[in-house]
N, C-alpha and C positions, 0 to 999 in steps of 0.2 A: 134258406142260403144252401142253394150246393155244396157240395167238396172243393174244397179249391186246391191247397198246396201242402204237404209234407216237406219237411228235411232234415239234411243233417249239420250240427253247425258245429266242427271241433274245432280248438284252439289248437293253432300246429307248434307245437312245445316239443314233438320229435315222435319218432315210429308207434305208430299203435302198436297195442296187445290186444291177442284174442279175444278181450270182453269190451274192446272197444269198437272191435271190428262187426261184434258181435251185437252193440246194438244198434251199429252202424245197418247191420241187416234185419234189423226188426223195424228202426224208422223207416227202411223202406218197403221193408213187405204191409206196417199198416200201413203209407200212402198207398201202392198200391193197391190193396186189396179191398180200401174203398177207394179206392176212385178218383186216387186223388194226381195232382204233377209230382213230382220229387224232383228237388234244388238241394242245392249244397251249399257254403256259404261256408268261406274259413274268418273263423274272428280271430282278428293278429291285434287288437288293438294296445294286449295288455303284452304285447312282443315285441322283440328286438330284428334285427335282421337276418339272423340267422334262421326265422320261420319258415322264411322263405323257402329252404331248401326242404324243412320240415312238411310241408304242404307240399312240394315236389311227392316226397317219398309218399305222404296217407293218401293221395292224390293215384297214385298206381297202385299203392295196395288196394284201393274202393273198384279201380276199375276190374285188377282181376280175380277181385274174388265175384266178379257181374255184376258188380251194381248199374246202374245209369241214373243218367240223372235229367234233367229238362232245360234247356240254355246254360250258359257257359258255366264254370263258380265262382260265384263273388266275393271277394277278400272286405273284408270289411272296411279294414285304410280307408280303401278308395270312394266310403260314402263319407267322407268329414263333412263335405257342406250339408248334405240333408243332418247329420245331426246338430253340426252347432243349427240349421236353422232351425230343430223343433227346442235346441235349449234359446233362441231366439224370441218364443213364439211361448214358449211356459213362462223366459222371463217378464213378457209383457204382460201376461195375465195374471204376475204376481205371483205364480206358481213352482218358482226355487227362491231360497234366499242365501247370500256365502254365510261359510261357513270357518269362522280362522281357528279353528281346537287342532291342537297338535293330535296324535295317534293316543300319548299318554296322560294329557286332558280329559279323552272321553272314555278311556280306560278308567280314569281314575271315580270320573260324577257318574261313570254307567254302573259304577257297586250297589248306587240305592235300592233297595227292592222293588221301589213299582214301575223297575226300570228290569222290558223284557234282557235275557244275555244275548251279548252282542252290538245289541240296539244303542243308539245314539240319541242321547238322551234329553234332547233340546235345546244343549244350551244357548245357541244361534241366533235362534229361532224369532224371538220378539224383542231382538234389541232393538236401543230406538237408533235414529240415526247417526246421531249422536257419537252414539256409543260405536255402532262400525264404524265410524270416520274414523274412529280413536284405534281400534283394531287394525281396520287398513295402515295407518301408518306407521302399526308396530309390524304387520307382518312384511314394507315397504323396508324397513329398518332393518330390517332381516334378509331380506330380499327371498321371502317368498310374496303368494295369490293366495288366498282363501279357495274353498272347495266349492262347489257350489249343491246342492242339496234342492230337494223336492221337502214341498211342503206338504204331505202326509195327507190325504183328503178325506182319508177314513183311518181310527185303529187298528182294523183287518178289513180280508176281502175273501170271500169266494170262490172257485172256479173249481171245475168240471173239467177232475180225470177220469178219464177210461176203467183204469185199473182200479183208484181209488178211491172212485165216487167224489162224494162230494167234498171241498176241506176247504177247509177256511183255516186262514194263518196270521200273524200281525205285520203290519205294513207302516212299515219305519223312516222316516225322512232320510229316503237314502242319497247319499252323492249321485249327483246325474254327468258332475264334471269336474275332475278329479285337479291335486292346486297345481297339477304342474301345467293345465290348461287341456288335456288330451279328455274327451270324453268318455264318459265313464259304463263301464259294460251293459249294464240292466237300461239303460239308455239306446245305446248301440241297437242293442237282441229287439229291442221293442222296435224301433225305428226301422229293424232293418225287413224284419219279418212281415210287418207291412207294408215295406215295399213292394216281396215277393211274394205277398199274396199267400201265406204262409195263414191257415188257420187249423195248421193241427200237426203239435209238436212232441214226437218222444225223443227221449233224453232219458238216464242215468234219475233214478229215485231221490242220490242225494239232493238235484236241485230243487225238488220238490217246496221247498219251503218259498225259495228265489218265485214260484210262481207265484200267489197272491199280488204281491210289489208291482209284478211286471205289469198281470192286469189291470192292477189301477194304473200306473203311469198308461198302457193304452188307451183303456177310456176318458181320459184326461184329452189324451191325442187326440181319438176319434176311429181309433183304429181297433178294428174285429177282434177279440180276443178267442184266442186260437183251444178247441179240445185239447188237453194236456193228456200223454199217457207218460208216467214214469215206473222207469223199468227197474224191476232190480240187479244192481253191477254184480261184476265177474266179482268171482272172491279166493282168495286161496284155501289153504286144507287147513288153515290155521280159523280162520274165518275172517280173516281182515282182506280191504278193497285190493283186488290184484294192483302187480307194481310189476313195474320191468325188472327188480330186482326179482323176481320170485323163482328166475332162472328164466327157460327158451320159451318163449308167447309171444314176440312179434314173428311176423312173417318169415322176414331174414334170417333170426336166431332158427327157428324151424327147421329151413330151407338150409341152415348149414347142419343140421342134423339128417339130412337125408330126403325133407319132407317136400314134397310138392305141393303149389296151390292147391289143387284138391282134397286134399289128406285137411289140411286146413278147413278147408269150409267144411267139411265131412264132418270134422271135431266137433265145429260151431253145431253142423246141421243136428247131429247125437243130444250135446245139450239140450233141442227143442225137441226132444222124440224125434227126428227126421233120419231116417238111415240111410246111405248110398246118395248123399247131396254131392256133385262134386261145382255146383256153382250156385246163387244165390236164387234163383230162379225156380231151381229145384226143395228149396227148403219152404219155400210159398207155396210150389204145389204138394207140398205132402203136410202146409200143415192146412190153410185154407183162413178165414176168417176169426171161427169159432178155437179153433185148435194154435192159431194166434193169441187168440187173448186167453188160451188155460195157459199155454204154454210161457208168455210172457210176469206168471205169479209170480215164479224163485227163481234167487237168484243162484248162478253157476258157477257149482264149486271146482277149480282149475286145480286138478294132482297129477302130478307126473305123469307128460306128454306122453302118451302112446296112440297110434297109426290103427 
């Protein structure tokens, strides 16, 4: 199949730091250098109302550094009907089940030695209908609703990553609808990738472990599984994941120190081995696909800013 679409899908939790912007540039670069369209999606399904203002600032920063994209920004919460339709399809096919467990229940049950760390132990997977009705009655009395979990089609799944090669990871009976009735992130992300025609996902390597489960769900739903590119995160001088508490690391903070947007782009460009970049297109021109692949291998150690 011919290449389709790459994407950048941030969560609007606040202003981007330079590590986030670097990942956005890498996602844009991988798409453009492989002949793909490029789209932006705001994954706000887990956010409160303040997310809309954060989203506006994030979009402003992406424009400022010279990114462009094809079509309007997709807002995940606008896709609620599609997410519900997918849940209905999974339910009709017997691929999801109700889970009545609290977090404490799961934490205590998951301490068994045969359960992978952090995974659901299958407590509610094979309950009888009488047992389920008893659990529903208990939840109603506590003014709670059950979550919905996927009946995992396999215990593990293999995906292909441009940097990591074939990667096989465990597939959990993960939540597809939360107990508050909101579709879960993993479901929404897969559905929306399918809707946008995404066949290339470039994101931080902290999400590599999620790829097998998302690919398994996509396969069940008849959605094309993308090629993944999980790039190293930016880290601080101590080697910890970069955070806003690490000093002047957002565009606004750096501008307050007298930096221009071109200075910020140049700093990111240098982290990728490109000198003199003034906008994102300069970075792509300086790298090419082979250079992009080579320079996407290592984390960026962000130290005290200096132009």
